[in-house]
C-alpha angles and dihedrals in degrees: 000000000000114000123240121235109245100209147337093277090057091047090053096047094046092045091052093048099045127082090200117024126179125191125190107205106208145148131211093239095052114105097195090049089060087059093052096045096079091048090054091048089052090047089051091049094050100037104026093107091056106030137034108239122185141159125232122205100215093199097078093029103051093140092056092044089052091048089052091053096245110166099152134029146253090048124162115199122201121204131187119194091343096309123114106241106169144000123204111198123194136012109323135164123276088245091062092054094043093047089054090053092044089054092054093046093049 
């Protein structure tokens, strides 16, 4: 199961340390987020040795979500060397998420 980020400080330190960093912005009340969650867990299992993959509950972290430009969830944000490269919003296929990670690892 993919780990949740605890706070903004953890987000910042993990983002700074990771070459490829993926954050699934989610909320417990969000139905579509529940469909994306197992895909992110699979992504974490398959790419966890090459990419940092986490979930962010936007409810207690509204300021961070706002800073990241999150307007709709689920939203999965892909970073490379600290820079936001891509955001995938909504329920998508596993292939779309894995392709986004593959591009960053290439």
